[in-house]
DRENDO-1510 file (C-alpha; in Angstrom, 1 decimal, always signed):
<recs>
REC; n; res; u; v; w
REC; 1; MET; +0.0; +0.0; +0.4 .
REC; 2; TYR; +1.2; +3.1; -1.3 .
REC; 3; ARG; +0.2; +7.0; +0.7 .
REC; 4; ILE; +1.4; +10.1; -0.6 .
REC; 5; VAL; +2.9; +12.6; +2.6 .
REC; 6; THR; +3.7; +16.3; +1.8 .
REC; 7; LYS; +5.9; +17.9; +3.6 .
REC; 8; TYR; +7.0; +21.6; +3.0 .
REC; 9; THR; +10.5; +23.6; +1.8 .
REC; 10; LEU; +12.1; +26.3; +1.9 .
REC; 11; VAL; +13.5; +27.9; -0.6 .
REC; 12; GLY; +14.8; +31.9; -1.9 .
REC; 13; TYR; +15.4; +33.9; -4.4 .
REC; 14; ARG; +18.9; +34.3; -5.9 .
REC; 15; THR; +20.8; +36.7; -8.6 .
REC; 16; GLU; +22.8; +33.9; -10.9 .
REC; 17; THR; +24.7; +35.7; -13.6 .
REC; 18; ASP; +24.7; +33.5; -17.0 .
REC; 19; PRO; +28.3; +33.1; -17.5 .
REC; 20; ALA; +28.0; +32.6; -21.3 .
REC; 21; THR; +25.8; +35.8; -21.1 .
REC; 22; HIS; +27.1; +37.9; -18.1 .
REC; 23; THR; +22.6; +38.6; -17.5 .
REC; 24; PRO; +21.6; +38.1; -14.7 .
REC; 25; HIS; +18.6; +36.0; -13.5 .
REC; 26; MET; +16.5; +35.0; -10.5 .
REC; 27; ALA; +17.1; +30.9; -9.2 .
REC; 28; LEU; +16.3; +29.1; -6.8 .
REC; 29; LYS; +18.2; +27.7; -3.8 .
REC; 30; PRO; +17.7; +25.6; -0.8 .
REC; 31; VAL; +18.0; +28.6; +2.6 .
REC; 32; PRO; +21.7; +27.0; +3.9 .
REC; 33; GLY; +21.0; +26.1; +7.6 .
REC; 34; ALA; +17.2; +25.2; +7.3 .
REC; 35; PRO; +15.9; +21.7; +7.8 .
REC; 36; HIS; +15.3; +19.8; +4.7 .
REC; 37; ASP; +11.6; +19.6; +5.5 .
REC; 38; PHE; +8.5; +21.0; +7.7 .
REC; 39; GLU; +5.3; +19.4; +8.5 .
REC; 40; THR; +3.4; +22.3; +7.7 .
REC; 41; GLU; +3.8; +25.2; +5.7 .
REC; 42; GLN; +3.1; +27.0; +9.2 .
REC; 43; ALA; +6.3; +25.5; +10.0 .
REC; 44; ALA; +8.2; +27.4; +7.7 .
REC; 45; LEU; +7.7; +31.1; +8.2 .
REC; 46; ASP; +7.9; +30.6; +11.5 .
REC; 47; TRP; +11.6; +29.6; +10.8 .
REC; 48; ALA; +12.1; +31.9; +8.3 .
REC; 49; LEU; +11.0; +34.9; +11.0 .
REC; 50; GLY; +13.0; +33.5; +13.5 .
REC; 51; ASN; +16.1; +32.6; +12.0 .
REC; 52; HIS; +17.4; +36.9; +10.2 .
REC; 53; ASP; +21.0; +35.3; +9.7 .
REC; 54; ASP; +20.4; +32.0; +7.6 .
REC; 55; MET; +17.7; +33.7; +5.9 .
REC; 56; ARG; +19.2; +37.7; +5.2 .
REC; 57; HIS; +20.5; +36.2; +1.8 .
REC; 58; HIS; +17.1; +35.7; +0.7 .
REC; 59; ARG; +14.5; +38.5; +1.2 .
REC; 60; GLU; +12.7; +36.9; -1.3 .
REC; 61; PHE; +11.0; +33.2; -0.7 .
REC; 62; VAL; +8.6; +30.2; -1.2 .
REC; 63; VAL; +7.5; +27.5; +1.0 .
REC; 64; LEU; +7.0; +25.3; -1.5 .
REC; 65; PRO; +4.8; +22.3; -1.2 .
REC; 66; VAL; +6.9; +18.7; -1.5 .
REC; 67; HIS; +4.9; +15.5; -2.5 .
REC; 68; HIS; +6.3; +12.1; -1.8 .
REC; 69; MET; +5.1; +8.4; -1.7 .
REC; 70; VAL; +5.9; +6.1; +0.7 .
REC; 71; LEU; +5.5; +2.2; +1.2 .
REC; 72; THR; +3.3; +1.9; +3.6 .
REC; 73; TRP; +2.5; -1.5; +5.3 .
REC; 74; ARG; -0.6; -2.6; +7.7 .
REC; 75; PRO; -1.4; -5.8; +8.9 .
REC; 76; ASP; -5.6; -5.6; +7.8 .
REC; 77; ASP; -3.7; -5.0; +4.1 .
REC; 78; THR; -2.2; -9.6; +4.4 .
REC; 79; ALA; -5.8; -10.9; +5.3 .
REC; 80; ALA; -5.9; -13.8; +2.7 .
</recs>
């Protein structure tokens, strides 16, 4: 049996320059120091508000839902 689990991740916008054309563009990058995933969107926002040093290079950020497919086993699934 599989189920879908939704976690949330925090990514920030950073200005980068294309090395070939020297054109600046915005890129989504993981925030250094942030946990890999959060249980709720509000937990990610609370972390961003409470970690000013980690967020100083990411003045603009996005909280994205990340869906995981998880294999689960329940004893009633094996009933013959």
